[in-house]
mmCIF file of the N, C-alpha and C atoms, coordinates in Angstrom:
data_MODEL
# 
_entry.id   MODEL 
# 
loop_
_atom_site.group_PDB 
_atom_site.id 
_atom_site.type_symbol 
_atom_site.label_atom_id 
_atom_site.label_alt_id 
_atom_site.label_comp_id 
_atom_site.label_asym_id 
_atom_site.label_entity_id 
_atom_site.label_seq_id 
_atom_site.pdbx_PDB_ins_code 
_atom_site.Cartn_x 
_atom_site.Cartn_y 
_atom_site.Cartn_z 
_atom_site.occupancy 
_atom_site.B_iso_or_equiv 
_atom_site.pdbx_formal_charge 
_atom_site.auth_seq_id 
_atom_site.auth_comp_id 
_atom_site.auth_asym_id 
_atom_site.auth_atom_id 
_atom_site.pdbx_PDB_model_num 
ATOM 1   N N  . MET A 1 1  ? -21.193 -33.823 -15.954 1.00 0.00 ? 1  MET A N  1 
ATOM 2   C CA . MET A 1 1  ? -19.906 -33.146 -16.515 1.00 0.00 ? 1  MET A CA 1 
ATOM 3   C C  . MET A 1 1  ? -20.761 -31.779 -17.378 1.00 0.00 ? 1  MET A C  1 
ATOM 4   N N  . GLU A 1 2  ? -21.502 -31.967 -17.879 1.00 0.00 ? 2  GLU A N  1 
ATOM 5   C CA . GLU A 1 2  ? -21.822 -30.502 -18.712 1.00 0.00 ? 2  GLU A CA 1 
ATOM 6   C C  . GLU A 1 2  ? -22.115 -29.384 -17.411 1.00 0.00 ? 2  GLU A C  1 
ATOM 7   N N  . ARG A 1 3  ? -22.935 -29.730 -16.794 1.00 0.00 ? 3  ARG A N  1 
ATOM 8   C CA . ARG A 1 3  ? -23.148 -28.732 -15.422 1.00 0.00 ? 3  ARG A CA 1 
ATOM 9   C C  . ARG A 1 3  ? -21.664 -28.198 -15.031 1.00 0.00 ? 3  ARG A C  1 
ATOM 10  N N  . GLU A 1 4  ? -20.581 -28.952 -14.946 1.00 0.00 ? 4  GLU A N  1 
ATOM 11  C CA . GLU A 1 4  ? -19.188 -28.352 -14.251 1.00 0.00 ? 4  GLU A CA 1 
ATOM 12  C C  . GLU A 1 4  ? -18.806 -27.881 -15.653 1.00 0.00 ? 4  GLU A C  1 
ATOM 13  N N  . LEU A 1 5  ? -18.841 -28.366 -16.920 1.00 0.00 ? 5  LEU A N  1 
ATOM 14  C CA . LEU A 1 5  ? -18.440 -27.465 -18.313 1.00 0.00 ? 5  LEU A CA 1 
ATOM 15  C C  . LEU A 1 5  ? -18.856 -25.875 -18.164 1.00 0.00 ? 5  LEU A C  1 
ATOM 16  N N  . ASN A 1 6  ? -20.072 -25.886 -17.551 1.00 0.00 ? 6  ASN A N  1 
ATOM 17  C CA . ASN A 1 6  ? -20.495 -24.913 -18.050 1.00 0.00 ? 6  ASN A CA 1 
ATOM 18  C C  . ASN A 1 6  ? -20.116 -23.730 -16.725 1.00 0.00 ? 6  ASN A C  1 
ATOM 19  N N  . THR A 1 7  ? -19.941 -24.406 -16.007 1.00 0.00 ? 7  THR A N  1 
ATOM 20  C CA . THR A 1 7  ? -19.464 -23.042 -14.748 1.00 0.00 ? 7  THR A CA 1 
ATOM 21  C C  . THR A 1 7  ? -17.790 -22.749 -15.159 1.00 0.00 ? 7  THR A C  1 
ATOM 22  N N  . LEU A 1 8  ? -17.170 -23.608 -16.432 1.00 0.00 ? 8  LEU A N  1 
ATOM 23  C CA . LEU A 1 8  ? -15.744 -23.242 -16.677 1.00 0.00 ? 8  LEU A CA 1 
ATOM 24  C C  . LEU A 1 8  ? -15.838 -22.585 -17.119 1.00 0.00 ? 8  LEU A C  1 
ATOM 25  N N  . PRO A 1 9  ? -14.266 -21.346 -17.479 1.00 0.00 ? 9  PRO A N  1 
ATOM 26  C CA . PRO A 1 9  ? -14.283 -20.073 -18.712 1.00 0.00 ? 9  PRO A CA 1 
ATOM 27  C C  . PRO A 1 9  ? -13.912 -20.754 -19.580 1.00 0.00 ? 9  PRO A C  1 
ATOM 28  N N  . LYS A 1 10 ? -14.207 -20.252 -20.744 1.00 0.00 ? 10 LYS A N  1 
ATOM 29  C CA . LYS A 1 10 ? -13.945 -20.777 -21.921 1.00 0.00 ? 10 LYS A CA 1 
ATOM 30  C C  . LYS A 1 10 ? -12.585 -19.352 -22.493 1.00 0.00 ? 10 LYS A C  1 
ATOM 31  N N  . GLY A 1 11 ? -11.955 -20.165 -22.997 1.00 0.00 ? 11 GLY A N  1 
ATOM 32  C CA . GLY A 1 11 ? -10.877 -19.041 -24.092 1.00 0.00 ? 11 GLY A CA 1 
ATOM 33  C C  . GLY A 1 11 ? -9.344  -19.492 -23.723 1.00 0.00 ? 11 GLY A C  1 
ATOM 34  N N  . SER A 1 12 ? -8.970  -18.754 -23.762 1.00 0.00 ? 12 SER A N  1 
ATOM 35  C CA . SER A 1 12 ? -7.187  -18.989 -23.840 1.00 0.00 ? 12 SER A CA 1 
ATOM 36  C C  . SER A 1 12 ? -6.847  -17.807 -22.595 1.00 0.00 ? 12 SER A C  1 
ATOM 37  N N  . ILE A 1 13 ? -5.174  -17.709 -22.253 1.00 0.00 ? 13 ILE A N  1 
ATOM 38  C CA . ILE A 1 13 ? -4.702  -17.314 -21.325 1.00 0.00 ? 13 ILE A CA 1 
ATOM 39  C C  . ILE A 1 13 ? -3.844  -16.628 -22.722 1.00 0.00 ? 13 ILE A C  1 
ATOM 40  N N  . ARG A 1 14 ? -3.375  -15.084 -22.756 1.00 0.00 ? 14 ARG A N  1 
ATOM 41  C CA . ARG A 1 14 ? -2.535  -14.467 -23.294 1.00 0.00 ? 14 ARG A CA 1 
ATOM 42  C C  . ARG A 1 14 ? -1.801  -13.891 -22.670 1.00 0.00 ? 14 ARG A C  1 
ATOM 43  N N  . ALA A 1 15 ? -0.358  -13.847 -22.738 1.00 0.00 ? 15 ALA A N  1 
ATOM 44  C CA . ALA A 1 15 ? 0.926   -12.764 -22.170 1.00 0.00 ? 15 ALA A CA 1 
ATOM 45  C C  . ALA A 1 15 ? 1.240   -11.940 -23.089 1.00 0.00 ? 15 ALA A C  1 
ATOM 46  N N  . ARG A 1 16 ? 1.049   -10.602 -22.739 1.00 0.00 ? 16 ARG A N  1 
ATOM 47  C CA . ARG A 1 16 ? 1.574   -9.666  -23.466 1.00 0.00 ? 16 ARG A CA 1 
ATOM 48  C C  . ARG A 1 16 ? 2.880   -8.744  -22.437 1.00 0.00 ? 16 ARG A C  1 
ATOM 49  N N  . LYS A 1 17 ? 3.677   -8.344  -23.351 1.00 0.00 ? 17 LYS A N  1 
ATOM 50  C CA . LYS A 1 17 ? 4.583   -7.725  -22.731 1.00 0.00 ? 17 LYS A CA 1 
ATOM 51  C C  . LYS A 1 17 ? 4.876   -6.537  -23.246 1.00 0.00 ? 17 LYS A C  1 
ATOM 52  N N  . ILE A 1 18 ? 4.682   -5.500  -22.293 1.00 0.00 ? 18 ILE A N  1 
ATOM 53  C CA . ILE A 1 18 ? 4.638   -3.679  -22.126 1.00 0.00 ? 18 ILE A CA 1 
ATOM 54  C C  . ILE A 1 18 ? 5.532   -3.091  -21.178 1.00 0.00 ? 18 ILE A C  1 
ATOM 55  N N  . ASN A 1 19 ? 6.388   -2.470  -21.677 1.00 0.00 ? 19 ASN A N  1 
ATOM 56  C CA . ASN A 1 19 ? 7.449   -1.852  -20.917 1.00 0.00 ? 19 ASN A CA 1 
ATOM 57  C C  . ASN A 1 19 ? 8.292   -3.099  -19.793 1.00 0.00 ? 19 ASN A C  1 
ATOM 58  N N  . SER A 1 20 ? 8.910   -4.196  -20.501 1.00 0.00 ? 20 SER A N  1 
ATOM 59  C CA . SER A 1 20 ? 9.415   -4.994  -20.249 1.00 0.00 ? 20 SER A CA 1 
ATOM 60  C C  . SER A 1 20 ? 8.941   -5.762  -18.820 1.00 0.00 ? 20 SER A C  1 
ATOM 61  N N  . ARG A 1 21 ? 7.329   -5.535  -18.481 1.00 0.00 ? 21 ARG A N  1 
ATOM 62  C CA . ARG A 1 21 ? 6.614   -6.579  -18.046 1.00 0.00 ? 21 ARG A CA 1 
ATOM 63  C C  . ARG A 1 21 ? 5.505   -7.159  -18.283 1.00 0.00 ? 21 ARG A C  1 
ATOM 64  N N  . GLU A 1 22 ? 5.439   -8.412  -17.415 1.00 0.00 ? 22 GLU A N  1 
ATOM 65  C CA . GLU A 1 22 ? 4.390   -9.118  -18.598 1.00 0.00 ? 22 GLU A CA 1 
ATOM 66  C C  . GLU A 1 22 ? 2.997   -9.334  -17.947 1.00 0.00 ? 22 GLU A C  1 
ATOM 67  N N  . TYR A 1 23 ? 1.760   -8.897  -18.837 1.00 0.00 ? 23 TYR A N  1 
ATOM 68  C CA . TYR A 1 23 ? 0.966   -8.695  -18.121 1.00 0.00 ? 23 TYR A CA 1 
ATOM 69  C C  . TYR A 1 23 ? -0.072  -9.991  -18.872 1.00 0.00 ? 23 TYR A C  1 
ATOM 70  N N  . TYR A 1 24 ? -1.068  -10.817 -17.959 1.00 0.00 ? 24 TYR A N  1 
ATOM 71  C CA . TYR A 1 24 ? -1.804  -11.587 -18.696 1.00 0.00 ? 24 TYR A CA 1 
ATOM 72  C C  . TYR A 1 24 ? -3.488  -10.920 -18.824 1.00 0.00 ? 24 TYR A C  1 
ATOM 73  N N  . TYR A 1 25 ? -4.040  -11.893 -19.864 1.00 0.00 ? 25 TYR A N  1 
ATOM 74  C CA . TYR A 1 25 ? -5.339  -11.870 -20.043 1.00 0.00 ? 25 TYR A CA 1 
ATOM 75  C C  . TYR A 1 25 ? -5.862  -13.170 -20.687 1.00 0.00 ? 25 TYR A C  1 
ATOM 76  N N  . LEU A 1 26 ? -7.464  -12.998 -20.636 1.00 0.00 ? 26 LEU A N  1 
ATOM 77  C CA . LEU A 1 26 ? -8.034  -14.033 -20.711 1.00 0.00 ? 26 LEU A CA 1 
ATOM 78  C C  . LEU A 1 26 ? -8.625  -13.514 -21.757 1.00 0.00 ? 26 LEU A C  1 
ATOM 79  N N  . ASN A 1 27 ? -8.449  -14.378 -22.991 1.00 0.00 ? 27 ASN A N  1 
ATOM 80  C CA . ASN A 1 27 ? -9.171  -13.881 -24.069 1.00 0.00 ? 27 ASN A CA 1 
ATOM 81  C C  . ASN A 1 27 ? -10.239 -14.855 -24.603 1.00 0.00 ? 27 ASN A C  1 
ATOM 82  N N  . TYR A 1 28 ? -11.484 -14.516 -25.131 1.00 0.00 ? 28 TYR A N  1 
ATOM 83  C CA . TYR A 1 28 ? -12.323 -15.591 -25.278 1.00 0.00 ? 28 TYR A CA 1 
ATOM 84  C C  . TYR A 1 28 ? -13.336 -14.694 -25.824 1.00 0.00 ? 28 TYR A C  1 
ATOM 85  N N  . ARG A 1 29 ? -14.046 -15.416 -26.490 1.00 0.00 ? 29 ARG A N  1 
ATOM 86  C CA . ARG A 1 29 ? -15.497 -15.217 -27.968 1.00 0.00 ? 29 ARG A CA 1 
ATOM 87  C C  . ARG A 1 29 ? -16.719 -14.399 -26.742 1.00 0.00 ? 29 ARG A C  1 
ATOM 88  N N  . ASP A 1 30 ? -17.220 -13.438 -27.431 1.00 0.00 ? 30 ASP A N  1 
ATOM 89  C CA . ASP A 1 30 ? -18.258 -13.014 -26.388 1.00 0.00 ? 30 ASP A CA 1 
ATOM 90  C C  . ASP A 1 30 ? -19.403 -12.768 -27.931 1.00 0.00 ? 30 ASP A C  1 
ATOM 91  N N  . GLY A 1 31 ? -19.755 -13.667 -28.582 1.00 0.00 ? 31 GLY A N  1 
ATOM 92  C CA . GLY A 1 31 ? -20.621 -13.604 -30.274 1.00 0.00 ? 31 GLY A CA 1 
ATOM 93  C C  . GLY A 1 31 ? -19.828 -13.580 -31.351 1.00 0.00 ? 31 GLY A C  1 
ATOM 94  N N  . ASP A 1 32 ? -20.102 -12.307 -31.360 1.00 0.00 ? 32 ASP A N  1 
ATOM 95  C CA . ASP A 1 32 ? -19.091 -11.953 -32.723 1.00 0.00 ? 32 ASP A CA 1 
ATOM 96  C C  . ASP A 1 32 ? -17.198 -11.310 -32.368 1.00 0.00 ? 32 ASP A C  1 
ATOM 97  N N  . LYS A 1 33 ? -17.632 -10.976 -31.076 1.00 0.00 ? 33 LYS A N  1 
ATOM 98  C CA . LYS A 1 33 ? -16.710 -10.023 -30.747 1.00 0.00 ? 33 LYS A CA 1 
ATOM 99  C C  . LYS A 1 33 ? -15.310 -10.918 -29.715 1.00 0.00 ? 33 LYS A C  1 
ATOM 100 N N  . VAL A 1 34 ? -14.198 -10.655 -29.548 1.00 0.00 ? 34 VAL A N  1 
ATOM 101 C CA . VAL A 1 34 ? -13.290 -11.406 -29.195 1.00 0.00 ? 34 VAL A CA 1 
ATOM 102 C C  . VAL A 1 34 ? -12.885 -10.674 -27.691 1.00 0.00 ? 34 VAL A C  1 
ATOM 103 N N  . ARG A 1 35 ? -13.072 -10.944 -26.274 1.00 0.00 ? 35 ARG A N  1 
ATOM 104 C CA . ARG A 1 35 ? -12.869 -9.820  -25.456 1.00 0.00 ? 35 ARG A CA 1 
ATOM 105 C C  . ARG A 1 35 ? -11.751 -10.583 -24.776 1.00 0.00 ? 35 ARG A C  1 
ATOM 106 N N  . SER A 1 36 ? -11.161 -9.565  -23.975 1.00 0.00 ? 36 SER A N  1 
ATOM 107 C CA . SER A 1 36 ? -9.593  -9.586  -23.451 1.00 0.00 ? 36 SER A CA 1 
ATOM 108 C C  . SER A 1 36 ? -9.789  -9.467  -22.151 1.00 0.00 ? 36 SER A C  1 
ATOM 109 N N  . ASP A 1 37 ? -9.836  -9.905  -20.913 1.00 0.00 ? 37 ASP A N  1 
ATOM 110 C CA . ASP A 1 37 ? -9.963  -9.799  -19.144 1.00 0.00 ? 37 ASP A CA 1 
ATOM 111 C C  . ASP A 1 37 ? -8.637  -9.701  -18.758 1.00 0.00 ? 37 ASP A C  1 
ATOM 112 N N  . TYR A 1 38 ? -8.015  -8.545  -18.332 1.00 0.00 ? 38 TYR A N  1 
ATOM 113 C CA . TYR A 1 38 ? -6.835  -8.645  -17.419 1.00 0.00 ? 38 TYR A CA 1 
ATOM 114 C C  . TYR A 1 38 ? -7.270  -9.740  -16.485 1.00 0.00 ? 38 TYR A C  1 
ATOM 115 N N  . LEU A 1 39 ? -5.728  -10.504 -15.971 1.00 0.00 ? 39 LEU A N  1 
ATOM 116 C CA . LEU A 1 39 ? -5.586  -11.340 -14.977 1.00 0.00 ? 39 LEU A CA 1 
ATOM 117 C C  . LEU A 1 39 ? -4.791  -11.033 -13.853 1.00 0.00 ? 39 LEU A C  1 
ATOM 118 N N  . ARG A 1 40 ? -4.916  -10.922 -12.593 1.00 0.00 ? 40 ARG A N  1 
ATOM 119 C CA . ARG A 1 40 ? -3.863  -10.682 -12.010 1.00 0.00 ? 40 ARG A CA 1 
ATOM 120 C C  . ARG A 1 40 ? -2.915  -11.732 -11.435 1.00 0.00 ? 40 ARG A C  1 
ATOM 121 N N  . ALA A 1 41 ? -1.629  -11.809 -11.440 1.00 0.00 ? 41 ALA A N  1 
ATOM 122 C CA . ALA A 1 41 ? -0.384  -12.451 -11.517 1.00 0.00 ? 41 ALA A CA 1 
ATOM 123 C C  . ALA A 1 41 ? -0.788  -13.663 -10.672 1.00 0.00 ? 41 ALA A C  1 
ATOM 124 N N  . ASP A 1 42 ? -1.780  -13.608 -9.287  1.00 0.00 ? 42 ASP A N  1 
ATOM 125 C CA . ASP A 1 42 ? -2.194  -14.500 -8.718  1.00 0.00 ? 42 ASP A CA 1 
ATOM 126 C C  . ASP A 1 42 ? -3.506  -15.360 -9.239  1.00 0.00 ? 42 ASP A C  1 
ATOM 127 N N  . GLU A 1 43 ? -4.111  -14.841 -10.004 1.00 0.00 ? 43 GLU A N  1 
ATOM 128 C CA . GLU A 1 43 ? -5.045  -15.676 -10.653 1.00 0.00 ? 43 GLU A CA 1 
ATOM 129 C C  . GLU A 1 43 ? -4.494  -16.615 -12.014 1.00 0.00 ? 43 GLU A C  1 
ATOM 130 N N  . VAL A 1 44 ? -3.946  -16.036 -12.244 1.00 0.00 ? 44 VAL A N  1 
ATOM 131 C CA . VAL A 1 44 ? -3.238  -16.919 -13.863 1.00 0.00 ? 44 VAL A CA 1 
ATOM 132 C C  . VAL A 1 44 ? -3.323  -18.432 -13.788 1.00 0.00 ? 44 VAL A C  1 
ATOM 133 N N  . GLU A 1 45 ? -2.482  -18.692 -12.614 1.00 0.00 ? 45 GLU A N  1 
ATOM 134 C CA . GLU A 1 45 ? -2.401  -20.402 -12.228 1.00 0.00 ? 45 GLU A CA 1 
ATOM 135 C C  . GLU A 1 45 ? -3.828  -21.233 -11.956 1.00 0.00 ? 45 GLU A C  1 
ATOM 136 N N  . VAL A 1 46 ? -4.633  -20.556 -11.523 1.00 0.00 ? 46 VAL A N  1 
ATOM 137 C CA . VAL A 1 46 ? -5.891  -20.616 -11.327 1.00 0.00 ? 46 VAL A CA 1 
ATOM 138 C C  . VAL A 1 46 ? -6.729  -21.104 -12.503 1.00 0.00 ? 46 VAL A C  1 
ATOM 139 N N  . MET A 1 47 ? -6.743  -19.821 -13.254 1.00 0.00 ? 47 MET A N  1 
ATOM 140 C CA . MET A 1 47 ? -7.660  -19.638 -14.580 1.00 0.00 ? 47 MET A CA 1 
ATOM 141 C C  . MET A 1 47 ? -6.729  -20.822 -15.125 1.00 0.00 ? 47 MET A C  1 
ATOM 142 N N  . ARG A 1 48 ? -5.294  -20.984 -15.496 1.00 0.00 ? 48 ARG A N  1 
ATOM 143 C CA . ARG A 1 48 ? -5.051  -22.222 -16.377 1.00 0.00 ? 48 ARG A CA 1 
ATOM 144 C C  . ARG A 1 48 ? -5.764  -23.584 -15.843 1.00 0.00 ? 48 ARG A C  1 
ATOM 145 N N  . ALA A 1 49 ? -5.724  -23.811 -14.757 1.00 0.00 ? 49 ALA A N  1 
ATOM 146 C CA . ALA A 1 49 ? -6.079  -24.979 -14.359 1.00 0.00 ? 49 ALA A CA 1 
ATOM 147 C C  . ALA A 1 49 ? -7.771  -25.048 -14.515 1.00 0.00 ? 49 ALA A C  1 
ATOM 148 N N  . LYS A 1 50 ? -8.378  -24.054 -14.683 1.00 0.00 ? 50 LYS A N  1 
ATOM 149 C CA . LYS A 1 50 ? -9.807  -24.378 -14.905 1.00 0.00 ? 50 LYS A CA 1 
ATOM 150 C C  . LYS A 1 50 ? -9.869  -24.696 -16.489 1.00 0.00 ? 50 LYS A C  1 
ATOM 151 N N  . ILE A 1 51 ? -8.957  -24.022 -17.412 1.00 0.00 ? 51 ILE A N  1 
ATOM 152 C CA . ILE A 1 51 ? -9.338  -24.173 -18.662 1.00 0.00 ? 51 ILE A CA 1 
ATOM 153 C C  . ILE A 1 51 ? -8.830  -25.286 -19.129 1.00 0.00 ? 51 ILE A C  1 
ATOM 154 N N  . ASN A 1 52 ? -7.884  -25.555 -18.213 1.00 0.00 ? 52 ASN A N  1 
ATOM 155 C CA . ASN A 1 52 ? -7.046  -27.061 -18.846 1.00 0.00 ? 52 ASN A CA 1 
ATOM 156 C C  . ASN A 1 52 ? -7.946  -28.217 -18.324 1.00 0.00 ? 52 ASN A C  1 
ATOM 157 N N  . ARG A 1 53 ? -9.346  -28.044 -17.252 1.00 0.00 ? 53 ARG A N  1 
ATOM 158 C CA . ARG A 1 53 ? -10.368 -28.941 -16.566 1.00 0.00 ? 53 ARG A CA 1 
ATOM 159 C C  . ARG A 1 53 ? -11.404 -28.788 -17.857 1.00 0.00 ? 53 ARG A C  1 
ATOM 160 N N  . ARG A 1 54 ? -11.587 -27.805 -18.474 1.00 0.00 ? 54 ARG A N  1 
ATOM 161 C CA . ARG A 1 54 ? -12.761 -27.296 -19.470 1.00 0.00 ? 54 ARG A CA 1 
ATOM 162 C C  . ARG A 1 54 ? -12.184 -28.321 -20.671 1.00 0.00 ? 54 ARG A C  1 
ATOM 163 N N  . HIS A 1 55 ? -10.689 -28.019 -20.759 1.00 0.00 ? 55 HIS A N  1 
ATOM 164 C CA . HIS A 1 55 ? -10.462 -29.245 -22.677 1.00 0.00 ? 55 HIS A CA 1 
ATOM 165 C C  . HIS A 1 55 ? -10.649 -30.586 -21.785 1.00 0.00 ? 55 HIS A C  1 
ATOM 166 N N  . GLU A 1 56 ? -10.273 -30.763 -20.716 1.00 0.00 ? 56 GLU A N  1 
ATOM 167 C CA . GLU A 1 56 ? -10.757 -32.094 -20.339 1.00 0.00 ? 56 GLU A CA 1 
ATOM 168 C C  . GLU A 1 56 ? -11.750 -33.051 -20.535 1.00 0.00 ? 56 GLU A C  1 
ATOM 169 N N  . LEU A 1 57 ? -12.492 -31.879 -19.991 1.00 0.00 ? 57 LEU A N  1 
ATOM 170 C CA . LEU A 1 57 ? -14.189 -32.448 -20.081 1.00 0.00 ? 57 LEU A CA 1 
ATOM 171 C C  . LEU A 1 57 ? -14.864 -32.335 -21.227 1.00 0.00 ? 57 LEU A C  1 
ATOM 172 N N  . VAL A 1 58 ? -14.313 -31.445 -22.273 1.00 0.00 ? 58 VAL A N  1 
ATOM 173 C CA . VAL A 1 58 ? -15.131 -31.410 -23.607 1.00 0.00 ? 58 VAL A CA 1 
ATOM 174 C C  . VAL A 1 58 ? -14.433 -32.785 -24.152 1.00 0.00 ? 58 VAL A C  1 
ATOM 175 N N  . ALA A 1 59 ? -13.308 -32.995 -24.198 1.00 0.00 ? 59 ALA A N  1 
ATOM 176 C CA . ALA A 1 59 ? -12.374 -34.121 -24.678 1.00 0.00 ? 59 ALA A CA 1 
ATOM 177 C C  . ALA A 1 59 ? -13.370 -35.461 -24.073 1.00 0.00 ? 59 ALA A C  1 
ATOM 178 N N  . ALA A 1 60 ? -14.250 -35.642 -22.967 1.00 0.00 ? 60 ALA A N  1 
ATOM 179 C CA . ALA A 1 60 ? -14.360 -36.789 -22.187 1.00 0.00 ? 60 ALA A CA 1 
ATOM 180 C C  . ALA A 1 60 ? -15.747 -36.600 -22.896 1.00 0.00 ? 60 ALA A C  1 
ATOM 181 N N  . LEU A 1 61 ? -16.547 -35.758 -23.110 1.00 0.00 ? 61 LEU A N  1 
ATOM 182 C CA . LEU A 1 61 ? -17.997 -35.559 -23.632 1.00 0.00 ? 61 LEU A CA 1 
ATOM 183 C C  . LEU A 1 61 ? -18.038 -36.158 -24.677 1.00 0.00 ? 61 LEU A C  1 
ATOM 184 N N  . LYS A 1 62 ? -16.842 -35.739 -25.821 1.00 0.00 ? 62 LYS A N  1 
ATOM 185 C CA . LYS A 1 62 ? -16.628 -35.819 -27.490 1.00 0.00 ? 62 LYS A CA 1 
ATOM 186 C C  . LYS A 1 62 ? -16.612 -37.450 -27.098 1.00 0.00 ? 62 LYS A C  1 
ATOM 187 N N  . GLU A 1 63 ? -16.247 -38.225 -26.182 1.00 0.00 ? 63 GLU A N  1 
ATOM 188 C CA . GLU A 1 63 ? -15.612 -39.804 -26.382 1.00 0.00 ? 63 GLU A CA 1 
ATOM 189 C C  . GLU A 1 63 ? -16.670 -40.075 -25.879 1.00 0.00 ? 63 GLU A C  1 
ATOM 190 N N  . GLN A 1 64 ? -17.852 -39.654 -24.986 1.00 0.00 ? 64 GLN A N  1 
ATOM 191 C CA . GLN A 1 64 ? -18.546 -40.519 -24.653 1.00 0.00 ? 64 GLN A CA 1 
ATOM 192 C C  . GLN A 1 64 ? -19.891 -40.056 -25.779 1.00 0.00 ? 64 GLN A C  1 
ATOM 193 N N  . ARG A 1 65 ? -19.791 -39.230 -26.280 1.00 0.00 ? 65 ARG A N  1 
ATOM 194 C CA . ARG A 1 65 ? -20.983 -39.370 -27.247 1.00 0.00 ? 65 ARG A CA 1 
ATOM 195 C C  . ARG A 1 65 ? -20.830 -40.399 -28.589 1.00 0.00 ? 65 ARG A C  1 
ATOM 196 N N  . ARG A 1 66 ? -19.393 -40.428 -28.693 1.00 0.00 ? 66 ARG A N  1 
ATOM 197 C CA . ARG A 1 66 ? -18.996 -40.989 -29.652 1.00 0.00 ? 66 ARG A CA 1 
ATOM 198 C C  . ARG A 1 66 ? -19.711 -42.506 -29.087 1.00 0.00 ? 66 ARG A C  1 
ATOM 199 N N  . SER A 1 67 ? -19.108 -42.792 -28.112 1.00 0.00 ? 67 SER A N  1 
ATOM 200 C CA . SER A 1 67 ? -19.252 -44.254 -27.622 1.00 0.00 ? 67 SER A CA 1 
ATOM 201 C C  . SER A 1 67 ? -20.696 -44.705 -27.408 1.00 0.00 ? 67 SER A C  1 
ATOM 202 N N  . GLN A 1 68 ? -21.702 -43.649 -27.586 1.00 0.00 ? 68 GLN A N  1 
ATOM 203 C CA . GLN A 1 68 ? -22.836 -43.733 -27.381 1.00 0.00 ? 68 GLN A CA 1 
ATOM 204 C C  . GLN A 1 68 ? -23.303 -44.216 -28.922 1.00 0.00 ? 68 GLN A C  1 
ATOM 205 N N  . LYS A 1 69 ? -22.808 -43.611 -29.541 1.00 0.00 ? 69 LYS A N  1 
ATOM 206 C CA . LYS A 1 69 ? -23.248 -43.926 -30.812 1.00 0.00 ? 69 LYS A CA 1 
ATOM 207 C C  . LYS A 1 69 ? -23.020 -45.059 -31.498 1.00 0.00 ? 69 LYS A C  1 
ATOM 208 N N  . GLN A 1 70 ? -21.792 -45.249 -31.053 1.00 0.00 ? 70 GLN A N  1 
ATOM 209 C CA . GLN A 1 70 ? -21.329 -46.902 -31.640 1.00 0.00 ? 70 GLN A CA 1 
ATOM 210 C C  . GLN A 1 70 ? -22.116 -47.790 -30.753 1.00 0.00 ? 70 GLN A C  1 
ATOM 211 N N  . ILE A 1 71 ? -22.343 -47.423 -29.185 1.00 0.00 ? 71 ILE A N  1 
ATOM 212 C CA . ILE A 1 71 ? -23.643 -48.817 -28.838 1.00 0.00 ? 71 ILE A CA 1 
ATOM 213 C C  . ILE A 1 71 ? -24.942 -48.903 -29.143 1.00 0.00 ? 71 ILE A C  1 
ATOM 214 N N  . GLU A 1 72 ? -25.316 -47.695 -29.985 1.00 0.00 ? 72 GLU A N  1 
ATOM 215 C CA . GLU A 1 72 ? -26.611 -47.471 -30.623 1.00 0.00 ? 72 GLU A CA 1 
ATOM 216 C C  . GLU A 1 72 ? -26.888 -48.037 -31.718 1.00 0.00 ? 72 GLU A C  1 
ATOM 217 N N  . LYS A 1 73 ? -25.739 -48.012 -32.828 1.00 0.00 ? 73 LYS A N  1 
ATOM 218 C CA . LYS A 1 73 ? -25.415 -48.719 -33.920 1.00 0.00 ? 73 LYS A CA 1 
ATOM 219 C C  . LYS A 1 73 ? -25.364 -50.038 -33.607 1.00 0.00 ? 73 LYS A C  1 
ATOM 220 N N  . ALA A 1 74 ? -24.924 -50.485 -32.269 1.00 0.00 ? 74 ALA A N  1 
ATOM 221 C CA . ALA A 1 74 ? -24.586 -52.062 -32.266 1.00 0.00 ? 74 ALA A CA 1 
ATOM 222 C C  . ALA A 1 74 ? -26.237 -52.944 -31.775 1.00 0.00 ? 74 ALA A C  1 
ATOM 223 N N  . LEU A 1 75 ? -26.730 -51.812 -30.952 1.00 0.00 ? 75 LEU A N  1 
ATOM 224 C CA . LEU A 1 75 ? -27.875 -52.421 -30.541 1.00 0.00 ? 75 LEU A CA 1 
ATOM 225 C C  . LEU A 1 75 ? -29.061 -52.476 -31.954 1.00 0.00 ? 75 LEU A C  1 
ATOM 226 N N  . GLY A 1 76 ? -28.858 -51.234 -32.632 1.00 0.00 ? 76 GLY A N  1 
ATOM 227 C CA . GLY A 1 76 ? -29.811 -51.526 -34.256 1.00 0.00 ? 76 GLY A CA 1 
ATOM 228 C C  . GLY A 1 76 ? -30.817 -50.584 -33.490 1.00 0.00 ? 76 GLY A C  1 
ATOM 229 N N  . ARG A 1 77 ? -30.627 -49.528 -32.822 1.00 0.00 ? 77 ARG A N  1 
ATOM 230 C CA . ARG A 1 77 ? -32.019 -48.849 -32.528 1.00 0.00 ? 77 ARG A CA 1 
ATOM 231 C C  . ARG A 1 77 ? -31.415 -47.540 -31.418 1.00 0.00 ? 77 ARG A C  1 
ATOM 232 N N  . VAL A 1 78 ? -32.547 -46.783 -31.356 1.00 0.00 ? 78 VAL A N  1 
ATOM 233 C CA . VAL A 1 78 ? -31.847 -45.721 -30.382 1.00 0.00 ? 78 VAL A CA 1 
ATOM 234 C C  . VAL A 1 78 ? -32.555 -45.776 -29.178 1.00 0.00 ? 78 VAL A C  1 
ATOM 235 N N  . PRO A 1 79 ? -32.315 -46.087 -27.774 1.00 0.00 ? 79 PRO A N  1 
ATOM 236 C CA . PRO A 1 79 ? -32.956 -45.817 -26.693 1.00 0.00 ? 79 PRO A CA 1 
ATOM 237 C C  . PRO A 1 79 ? -33.855 -44.766 -26.350 1.00 0.00 ? 79 PRO A C  1 
ATOM 238 N N  . ASN A 1 80 ? -34.868 -45.104 -25.877 1.00 0.00 ? 80 ASN A N  1 
ATOM 239 C CA . ASN A 1 80 ? -36.162 -44.637 -25.937 1.00 0.00 ? 80 ASN A CA 1 
ATOM 240 C C  . ASN A 1 80 ? -35.320 -43.688 -24.456 1.00 0.00 ? 80 ASN A C  1 
ATOM 241 N N  . VAL A 1 81 ? -34.599 -41.955 -24.556 1.00 0.00 ? 81 VAL A N  1 
ATOM 242 C CA . VAL A 1 81 ? -34.124 -41.397 -23.283 1.00 0.00 ? 81 VAL A CA 1 
ATOM 243 C C  . VAL A 1 81 ? -34.877 -40.306 -22.770 1.00 0.00 ? 81 VAL A C  1 
ATOM 244 N N  . GLU A 1 82 ? -35.551 -40.310 -21.729 1.00 0.00 ? 82 GLU A N  1 
ATOM 245 C CA . GLU A 1 82 ? -36.244 -39.094 -20.986 1.00 0.00 ? 82 GLU A CA 1 
ATOM 246 C C  . GLU A 1 82 ? -35.716 -38.000 -20.236 1.00 0.00 ? 82 GLU A C  1 
# 
């Protein structure tokens, strides 16, 4: 899951209306700066799907780590994982 997560884009899609036309941008943080990359109209839905997949994986990893902590607590020790 973590490998797939590293390949997916971070951020969100923002629509801007300029002269009665909509333009789409991928907004994400790069260090201290917020970047905006233009998205062509045919890229928007693909990028939305990738961002949604990233959100799903983040939630799944969070749940997995929570479950692992519960199991370790129930066992009373931390397993030796290498």
